[in-house]
Biopython code that builds the backbone (N, CA, C, O; Angstrom):
import numpy as np
from Bio.PDB.StructureBuilder import StructureBuilder

atoms = [
    (1, "MET", "N", (-69.492, 47.900, 4.851)),
    (1, "MET", "CA", (-69.300, 49.128, 5.589)),
    (1, "MET", "C", (-68.714, 50.156, 4.635)),
    (1, "MET", "O", (-68.039, 49.813, 3.664)),
    (2, "HIS", "N", (-68.980, 51.405, 4.924)),
    (2, "HIS", "CA", (-68.321, 52.460, 4.158)),
    (2, "HIS", "C", (-67.953, 53.594, 5.094)),
    (2, "HIS", "O", (-68.506, 53.736, 6.185)),
    (3, "ASP", "N", (-67.016, 54.386, 4.641)),
    (3, "ASP", "CA", (-66.534, 55.537, 5.396)),
    (3, "ASP", "C", (-67.626, 56.605, 5.396)),
    (3, "ASP", "O", (-68.111, 56.988, 4.331)),
    (4, "SER", "N", (-68.012, 57.082, 6.553)),
    (4, "SER", "CA", (-69.062, 58.107, 6.650)),
    (4, "SER", "C", (-68.685, 59.384, 5.920)),
    (4, "SER", "O", (-69.554, 60.144, 5.493)),
    (5, "ASN", "N", (-67.393, 59.617, 5.779)),
    (5, "ASN", "CA", (-66.924, 60.833, 5.109)),
    (5, "ASN", "C", (-66.573, 60.601, 3.645)),
    (5, "ASN", "O", (-66.206, 61.539, 2.938)),
    (6, "ASP", "N", (-66.685, 59.351, 3.185)),
    (6, "ASP", "CA", (-66.331, 59.048, 1.800)),
    (6, "ASP", "C", (-67.223, 57.906, 1.316)),
    (6, "ASP", "O", (-66.888, 56.735, 1.494)),
    (7, "ALA", "N", (-68.338, 58.243, 0.717)),
    (7, "ALA", "CA", (-69.305, 57.240, 0.264)),
    (7, "ALA", "C", (-68.750, 56.332, -0.827)),
    (7, "ALA", "O", (-69.328, 55.281, -1.104)),
    (8, "ASP", "N", (-67.641, 56.717, -1.450)),
    (8, "ASP", "CA", (-67.032, 55.893, -2.489)),
    (8, "ASP", "C", (-66.131, 54.801, -1.935)),
    (8, "ASP", "O", (-65.664, 53.947, -2.689)),
    (9, "SER", "N", (-65.880, 54.812, -0.636)),
    (9, "SER", "CA", (-65.027, 53.780, -0.056)),
    (9, "SER", "C", (-65.884, 52.714, 0.619)),
    (9, "SER", "O", (-66.943, 53.007, 1.174)),
    (10, "ALA", "N", (-65.411, 51.486, 0.562)),
    (10, "ALA", "CA", (-66.152, 50.378, 1.171)),
    (10, "ALA", "C", (-65.177, 49.456, 1.873)),
    (10, "ALA", "O", (-64.027, 49.313, 1.458)),
    (11, "TYR", "N", (-65.646, 48.835, 2.934)),
    (11, "TYR", "CA", (-64.832, 47.922, 3.718)),
    (11, "TYR", "C", (-65.605, 46.640, 3.964)),
    (11, "TYR", "O", (-66.814, 46.662, 4.197)),
    (12, "VAL", "N", (-64.905, 45.537, 3.910)),
    (12, "VAL", "CA", (-65.482, 44.245, 4.253)),
    (12, "VAL", "C", (-64.629, 43.678, 5.375)),
    (12, "VAL", "O", (-63.413, 43.549, 5.237)),
    (13, "LEU", "N", (-65.261, 43.345, 6.470)),
    (13, "LEU", "CA", (-64.554, 42.784, 7.616)),
    (13, "LEU", "C", (-64.906, 41.309, 7.704)),
    (13, "LEU", "O", (-66.068, 40.944, 7.887)),
    (14, "VAL", "N", (-63.893, 40.469, 7.572)),
    (14, "VAL", "CA", (-64.085, 39.025, 7.634)),
    (14, "VAL", "C", (-63.306, 38.516, 8.834)),
    (14, "VAL", "O", (-62.115, 38.792, 8.975)),
    (15, "LEU", "N", (-63.984, 37.771, 9.698)),
    (15, "LEU", "CA", (-63.353, 37.255, 10.909)),
    (15, "LEU", "C", (-63.263, 35.736, 10.854)),
    (15, "LEU", "O", (-64.188, 35.066, 10.393)),
    (16, "PHE", "N", (-62.161, 35.207, 11.319)),
    (16, "PHE", "CA", (-61.939, 33.773, 11.434)),
    (16, "PHE", "C", (-61.587, 33.455, 12.875)),
    (16, "PHE", "O", (-61.109, 34.320, 13.609)),
    (17, "ASP", "N", (-61.822, 32.218, 13.280)),
    (17, "ASP", "CA", (-61.510, 31.808, 14.647)),
    (17, "ASP", "C", (-60.027, 31.933, 14.955)),
    (17, "ASP", "O", (-59.638, 32.338, 16.050)),
    (18, "THR", "N", (-59.199, 31.579, 13.967)),
    (18, "THR", "CA", (-57.750, 31.659, 14.158)),
    (18, "THR", "C", (-57.099, 32.094, 12.848)),
    (18, "THR", "O", (-57.704, 32.010, 11.779)),
    (19, "GLU", "N", (-55.873, 32.554, 12.951)),
    (19, "GLU", "CA", (-55.128, 32.902, 11.740)),
    (19, "GLU", "C", (-54.908, 31.647, 10.896)),
    (19, "GLU", "O", (-54.957, 31.703, 9.667)),
    (20, "GLY", "N", (-54.667, 30.521, 11.558)),
    (20, "GLY", "CA", (-54.460, 29.265, 10.836)),
    (20, "GLY", "C", (-55.649, 28.898, 9.974)),
    (20, "GLY", "O", (-55.483, 28.480, 8.828)),
    (21, "LYS", "N", (-56.856, 29.050, 10.518)),
    (21, "LYS", "CA", (-58.061, 28.754, 9.737)),
    (21, "LYS", "C", (-58.204, 29.713, 8.565)),
    (21, "LYS", "O", (-58.649, 29.321, 7.486)),
    (22, "ALA", "N", (-57.831, 30.958, 8.776)),
    (22, "ALA", "CA", (-57.889, 31.936, 7.682)),
    (22, "ALA", "C", (-56.906, 31.561, 6.578)),
    (22, "ALA", "O", (-57.228, 31.643, 5.393)),
    (23, "ARG", "N", (-55.707, 31.148, 6.977)),
    (23, "ARG", "CA", (-54.693, 30.751, 5.980)),
    (23, "ARG", "C", (-55.114, 29.484, 5.244)),
    (23, "ARG", "O", (-54.871, 29.364, 4.043)),
    (24, "GLU", "N", (-55.750, 28.524, 5.950)),
    (24, "GLU", "CA", (-56.257, 27.322, 5.296)),
    (24, "GLU", "C", (-57.293, 27.700, 4.243)),
    (24, "GLU", "O", (-57.258, 27.196, 3.121)),
    (25, "ARG", "N", (-58.203, 28.577, 4.605)),
    (25, "ARG", "CA", (-59.262, 29.023, 3.687)),
    (25, "ARG", "C", (-58.655, 29.720, 2.481)),
    (25, "ARG", "O", (-59.100, 29.535, 1.348)),
    (26, "GLU", "N", (-57.646, 30.512, 2.740)),
    (26, "GLU", "CA", (-56.967, 31.253, 1.680)),
    (26, "GLU", "C", (-56.386, 30.302, 0.630)),
    (26, "GLU", "O", (-56.371, 30.625, -0.558)),
    (27, "GLN", "N", (-55.912, 29.138, 1.062)),
    (27, "GLN", "CA", (-55.258, 28.185, 0.162)),
    (27, "GLN", "C", (-56.197, 27.100, -0.372)),
    (27, "GLN", "O", (-55.773, 26.280, -1.188)),
    (28, "ASP", "N", (-57.439, 27.073, 0.058)),
    (28, "ASP", "CA", (-58.388, 26.028, -0.325)),
    (28, "ASP", "C", (-58.774, 26.176, -1.797)),
    (28, "ASP", "O", (-59.362, 27.190, -2.171)),
    (29, "PRO", "N", (-58.457, 25.192, -2.638)),
    (29, "PRO", "CA", (-58.766, 25.307, -4.068)),
    (29, "PRO", "C", (-60.270, 25.345, -4.359)),
    (29, "PRO", "O", (-60.671, 25.795, -5.432)),
    (30, "ARG", "N", (-61.105, 24.885, -3.428)),
    (30, "ARG", "CA", (-62.554, 24.886, -3.651)),
    (30, "ARG", "C", (-63.124, 26.300, -3.700)),
    (30, "ARG", "O", (-64.221, 26.498, -4.221)),
    (31, "ARG", "N", (-62.409, 27.276, -3.174)),
    (31, "ARG", "CA", (-62.951, 28.634, -3.173)),
    (31, "ARG", "C", (-62.590, 29.410, -4.437)),
    (31, "ARG", "O", (-63.035, 30.545, -4.607)),
    (32, "ALA", "N", (-61.801, 28.825, -5.313)),
    (32, "ALA", "CA", (-61.319, 29.525, -6.512)),
    (32, "ALA", "C", (-62.465, 30.025, -7.397)),
    (32, "ALA", "O", (-62.428, 31.163, -7.865)),
    (33, "GLU", "N", (-63.481, 29.191, -7.632)),
    (33, "GLU", "CA", (-64.590, 29.596, -8.503)),
    (33, "GLU", "C", (-65.355, 30.778, -7.899)),
    (33, "GLU", "O", (-65.642, 31.757, -8.589)),
    (34, "GLY", "N", (-65.677, 30.681, -6.633)),
    (34, "GLY", "CA", (-66.373, 31.780, -5.963)),
    (34, "GLY", "C", (-65.524, 33.033, -5.901)),
    (34, "GLY", "O", (-66.031, 34.144, -6.056)),
    (35, "GLN", "N", (-64.231, 32.856, -5.674)),
    (35, "GLN", "CA", (-63.308, 33.986, -5.611)),
    (35, "GLN", "C", (-63.237, 34.700, -6.952)),
    (35, "GLN", "O", (-63.204, 35.930, -7.005)),
    (36, "ALA", "N", (-63.213, 33.930, -8.036)),
    (36, "ALA", "CA", (-63.156, 34.538, -9.371)),
    (36, "ALA", "C", (-64.403, 35.379, -9.631)),
    (36, "ALA", "O", (-64.314, 36.476, -10.183)),
    (37, "ALA", "N", (-65.563, 34.863, -9.232)),
    (37, "ALA", "CA", (-66.807, 35.616, -9.428)),
    (37, "ALA", "C", (-66.804, 36.886, -8.590)),
    (37, "ALA", "O", (-67.237, 37.941, -9.055)),
    (38, "LEU", "N", (-66.317, 36.789, -7.360)),
    (38, "LEU", "CA", (-66.242, 37.966, -6.490)),
    (38, "LEU", "C", (-65.277, 38.997, -7.050)),
    (38, "LEU", "O", (-65.570, 40.193, -7.037)),
    (39, "GLU", "N", (-64.132, 38.549, -7.541)),
    (39, "GLU", "CA", (-63.152, 39.474, -8.115)),
    (39, "GLU", "C", (-63.725, 40.188, -9.338)),
    (39, "GLU", "O", (-63.469, 41.376, -9.537)),
    (40, "GLU", "N", (-64.493, 39.477, -10.153)),
    (40, "GLU", "CA", (-65.119, 40.104, -11.324)),
    (40, "GLU", "C", (-66.131, 41.163, -10.881)),
    (40, "GLU", "O", (-66.164, 42.267, -11.426)),
    (41, "LEU", "N", (-66.950, 40.819, -9.893)),
    (41, "LEU", "CA", (-67.930, 41.769, -9.370)),
    (41, "LEU", "C", (-67.232, 42.999, -8.804)),
    (41, "LEU", "O", (-67.647, 44.129, -9.061)),
    (42, "MET", "N", (-66.170, 42.778, -8.032)),
    (42, "MET", "CA", (-65.442, 43.895, -7.433)),
    (42, "MET", "C", (-64.754, 44.747, -8.494)),
    (42, "MET", "O", (-64.697, 45.971, -8.369)),
    (43, "ALA", "N", (-64.235, 44.110, -9.530)),
    (43, "ALA", "CA", (-63.552, 44.854, -10.590)),
    (43, "ALA", "C", (-64.502, 45.837, -11.259)),
    (43, "ALA", "O", (-64.089, 46.913, -11.692)),
    (44, "ASN", "N", (-65.778, 45.465, -11.341)),
    (44, "ASN", "CA", (-66.765, 46.356, -11.937)),
    (44, "ASN", "C", (-67.214, 47.451, -10.978)),
    (44, "ASN", "O", (-67.769, 48.463, -11.407)),
    (45, "ALA", "N", (-66.980, 47.254, -9.692)),
    (45, "ALA", "CA", (-67.484, 48.199, -8.694)),
    (45, "ALA", "C", (-66.407, 49.092, -8.087)),
    (45, "ALA", "O", (-66.720, 50.158, -7.557)),
    (46, "VAL", "N", (-65.149, 48.678, -8.155)),
    (46, "VAL", "CA", (-64.089, 49.439, -7.497)),
    (46, "VAL", "C", (-62.977, 49.789, -8.466)),
    (46, "VAL", "O", (-62.848, 49.201, -9.540)),
    (47, "ALA", "N", (-62.181, 50.757, -8.060)),
    (47, "ALA", "CA", (-61.129, 51.263, -8.933)),
    (47, "ALA", "C", (-59.847, 50.434, -8.877)),
    (47, "ALA", "O", (-59.073, 50.449, -9.834)),
    (48, "GLY", "N", (-59.602, 49.714, -7.787)),
    (48, "GLY", "CA", (-58.343, 48.997, -7.659)),
    (48, "GLY", "C", (-58.507, 47.654, -6.979)),
    (48, "GLY", "O", (-59.614, 47.238, -6.638)),
    (49, "GLN", "N", (-57.393, 46.992, -6.792)),
    (49, "GLN", "CA", (-57.371, 45.700, -6.122)),
    (49, "GLN", "C", (-57.675, 45.870, -4.638)),
    (49, "GLN", "O", (-57.369, 46.911, -4.055)),
    (50, "PRO", "N", (-58.281, 44.846, -4.021)),
    (50, "PRO", "CA", (-58.522, 44.933, -2.580)),
    (50, "PRO", "C", (-57.203, 44.929, -1.820)),
    (50, "PRO", "O", (-56.211, 44.351, -2.265)),
    (51, "GLN", "N", (-57.212, 45.572, -0.691)),
    (51, "GLN", "CA", (-56.041, 45.583, 0.183)),
    (51, "GLN", "C", (-56.377, 44.769, 1.418)),
    (51, "GLN", "O", (-57.470, 44.893, 1.971)),
    (52, "PHE", "N", (-55.445, 43.939, 1.851)),
    (52, "PHE", "CA", (-55.646, 43.102, 3.012)),
    (52, "PHE", "C", (-54.792, 43.620, 4.153)),
    (52, "PHE", "O", (-53.632, 43.984, 3.959)),
    (53, "THR", "N", (-55.366, 43.650, 5.329)),
    (53, "THR", "CA", (-54.672, 44.143, 6.511)),
    (53, "THR", "C", (-54.826, 43.124, 7.627)),
    (53, "THR", "O", (-55.925, 42.630, 7.877)),
    (54, "ASP", "N", (-53.734, 42.812, 8.293)),
    (54, "ASP", "CA", (-53.796, 41.924, 9.449)),
    (54, "ASP", "C", (-53.957, 42.773, 10.693)),
    (54, "ASP", "O", (-53.088, 43.582, 11.016)),
    (55, "PHE", "N", (-55.058, 42.591, 11.387)),
    (55, "PHE", "CA", (-55.318, 43.309, 12.624)),
    (55, "PHE", "C", (-55.108, 42.379, 13.808)),
    (55, "PHE", "O", (-55.198, 41.159, 13.671)),
    (56, "THR", "N", (-54.835, 42.944, 14.943)),
    (56, "THR", "CA", (-54.784, 42.208, 16.193)),
    (56, "THR", "C", (-56.003, 42.599, 17.004)),
    (56, "THR", "O", (-56.231, 43.780, 17.266)),
    (57, "VAL", "N", (-56.783, 41.609, 17.398)),
    (57, "VAL", "CA", (-57.965, 41.883, 18.218)),
    (57, "VAL", "C", (-57.494, 42.207, 19.629)),
    (57, "VAL", "O", (-56.826, 41.397, 20.273)),
    (58, "VAL", "N", (-57.843, 43.385, 20.098)),
    (58, "VAL", "CA", (-57.430, 43.786, 21.447)),
    (58, "VAL", "C", (-58.557, 43.622, 22.455)),
    (58, "VAL", "O", (-58.313, 43.604, 23.661)),
    (59, "ALA", "N", (-59.782, 43.502, 21.972)),
    (59, "ALA", "CA", (-60.918, 43.260, 22.852)),
    (59, "ALA", "C", (-62.064, 42.700, 22.019)),
    (59, "ALA", "O", (-62.215, 43.031, 20.844)),
    (60, "GLU", "N", (-62.866, 41.846, 22.647)),
    (60, "GLU", "CA", (-64.039, 41.311, 21.967)),
    (60, "GLU", "C", (-65.267, 41.701, 22.761)),
    (60, "GLU", "O", (-65.237, 41.775, 23.989)),
    (61, "TRP", "N", (-66.347, 41.948, 22.039)),
    (61, "TRP", "CA", (-67.618, 42.266, 22.672)),
    (61, "TRP", "C", (-68.713, 41.546, 21.926)),
    (61, "TRP", "O", (-68.840, 41.688, 20.710)),
    (62, "VAL", "N", (-69.497, 40.781, 22.636)),
    (62, "VAL", "CA", (-70.627, 40.073, 22.052)),
    (62, "VAL", "C", (-71.870, 40.556, 22.818)),
    (62, "VAL", "O", (-71.950, 40.390, 24.035)),
    (63, "PRO", "N", (-72.824, 41.145, 22.115)),
    (63, "PRO", "CA", (-74.011, 41.643, 22.804)),
    (63, "PRO", "C", (-74.813, 40.501, 23.411)),
    (63, "PRO", "O", (-74.892, 39.410, 22.845)),
    (64, "GLU", "N", (-75.395, 40.762, 24.546)),
    (64, "GLU", "CA", (-76.257, 39.767, 25.189)),
    (64, "GLU", "C", (-77.602, 39.772, 24.493)),
    (64, "GLU", "O", (-78.077, 40.812, 24.039)),
    (65, "ARG", "N", (-78.205, 38.607, 24.415)),
    (65, "ARG", "CA", (-79.513, 38.507, 23.770)),
    (65, "ARG", "C", (-80.578, 38.294, 24.779)),
    (65, "ARG", "O", (-81.752, 38.186, 24.425)),
]
sb = StructureBuilder()
sb.init_structure("model")
sb.init_model(0)
sb.init_chain("A")
sb.init_seg("    ")
for serial, (resi, resn, name, xyz) in enumerate(atoms, 1):
    if name == "N":
        sb.init_residue(resn, " ", resi, " ")
    sb.init_atom(name, np.array(xyz, "f"), 0.0, 1.0, " ", f" {name:<3s}", serial, name[0])
structure = sb.get_structure()
């Protein structure tokens, strides 16, 4: 995603079932190799380190198929 008013900004929204699962994933040593590759790719594409924000879901919507 990117800001409609700022094409230089980008956002990645990652959702987990629970905060606990997100924290487990964060600490999983198996993701280190993939994380390093992603960080290298991002370093070439962005000016700074990613910022992480904890949001509280206030409503969920799933479209009907």
